[in-house]
N, C-alpha and C positions, 0 to 999 in steps of 0.2 A: 504493500499500499505507500501512498504518497505522504513524503512528511520534508519541509520543507526543512530551510538550513535554518528560519527564525523560529516556527513552532520549537524545535528543537532547544534551541538555544530561550526560551520561554520556557519553557517544561525541564531542562536541565538545571534553573533556576526554582523553580518550585517544589524542586528536589530540597536544594539550597535552603531554601524555605521552611519546609515541614521540618527539616531534622538536617545537619551535614550527615555526612555517610562515613559513620563509623567504620566501616569497609563497604570495598568493591561490589557492588551486581553482582559480577565472576563469584565470589565471596558466600553467595547467599545462597541458599534452595532455588531450585526451579520451579515457577510455577506454568500451569498449563495457561493458556491463554483466555480459557474459559473461568479458570480461576483468579487472573489476575483483570479480565474485566467484571469477574463480580467485586472483586477486592476495591477496584479502582470507584464503584456505584454505588459501594455502602459510603463513599463521604457524600453523595447528595439526596437529597432529598427526593420522595416516589413519581411523584410527578417531574422531576427535573432527569430522571434516570433514563428513558427509551429513548431520548431524543436526544443525548450526549455524548463528542466526542469521546473517546476512550483510547487513551495511547500508555505507554508503558517504555519503560528505560532497558537494551538490552543489555546484556554481559560487558560490551565494550563504552555503558555509557551511550549510546546514542538514542534516540526518540523513537518508536514507532509506531504508529497507527495499528490499534486493535479493531478499532471501529470507528465508525464513519459517522460521525451525527448532524445534524440541524435545526440543533438549540441554541447558538452557539455560548455553548458551554464544554470544558472539556476536561475529563475528570482522567487522574490517576492512579493506579494501585498505593496501597503500601508496601515501604520498602524490606524487604525479608533480613535486609544487610542494616536493619540499624532496628536500635533499640525498643523505641514506640511505634505505635502504631500512624500514620502520616499519608492515609489517602488524604487525598482533596476533589475538589472540583469546582473550577472557575470561569466566574467571566471573560470575558473581553476585556475592559478595563484591566480587568486586577491578571490577566496576562498578561500588559503591559507593563501595567504596578510590576511586578514579576521580574521582567525584563528587563528593566531600569533599573532596579535591583541586583539583578548577577553581571551587570554591564557599570556596575558601581554608578551609574547617571541620576538627574537628576526623574522623578516618577512625571508624569504629563501630568498636567493641569488641569481642571476640570473634570476629572473622569474618575467616580468614583467608584470602585469594584466590590462585589461583593464574590467572597468564596468560601466554601462549605466543607466541615472538616467533622462530617457527623460521627465517626467513627473512633473521634478523638487526637490529640495528636500531640509532641513532646518536644521540647529547641534546647537548645544549648545556654541559652541567654534571653532572658528578658528586653535587659539592656542592650546590644551587639548584635547588627541585625552581622555580624560578619565570626560570629564564635563559633567554635568548630567543634568545642569536647571546654565538658565543665570546667573553671577553675576556682580558685578563692576566690573572686567576689560574683562568681555568675553558677550556676547550678541549674541541673531540670530543671521542666517547666512543664509539670503534665498537667494537661486540661484535658476535660472530658470535651463528649458532642460541644460542637460549637458551630458558628458561623467568623467572619472575619471581614468588616468593612476596610477597603483603603484608597486612596487620592483626596480623603476628605479636605475641608480647608481646615487649619491649628484649628482656630476656634472650635469647633468641635468635638476636636479631644480634650479641651479644655475642663471638659464635663465630665471625665471621669478619674479614674486614679491610675497613676505611672510609678508604679514600685518596682521595684528590682523582684521583688519575691511577691510577688500579685499573691492578692487571692480568687482564685480562680473559679469560682463560685459563685461571681460577679462580672460584671462587665470591666476589663480595664485594657490599658492601653499596651501594646509589645514594641518597642525600639522608641520609645517616646525621644522629642527633643531630635530625630535621624530624620531625612526626606520618608524614611522608609515607618514610620509610626501607622500604625490601625488598633483598631478597635477588635480587641477579643471577646465576643459576645456569649458565653453559654446557653447552651439549649438542650430541652430535654426530648 
């Protein structure tokens, strides 16, 4: 199936956003395409699943399309090489935001994106978008099922906590004060 370089770059960043790779995809257990699709769709609400594009990383780190979709959402499966869940489903503005993060560019202005991680997620740091592993000042942030809002105006985020060690049972800002700050909203 066809995969563009830009899409590959964007989705590689999605993997970075969800959780820095602790091991390469080649070290992870192999899953069938059906298992990868099921995992990817676990991130999305039922209404988005039927028509979302599904992409996954191969053992060389390249992205491949497992299923074409037509609703503007792209879902990716959990990476078995990471210590926590990280399946996610993103809309187009979120993909642009993730691409900016990946390239350390400024995210596009005026494009608010919505990302789903309904299987939960983990991150190395709530303060440093480029943290690769927990450190003395950062530790793994474990969040249950949640949605993320990225690309909103600065004032939007001012109404929410911006702690290094957040209470993940209420909305909070991840990576506050960086161009990549986004709102984490727990859902049931």
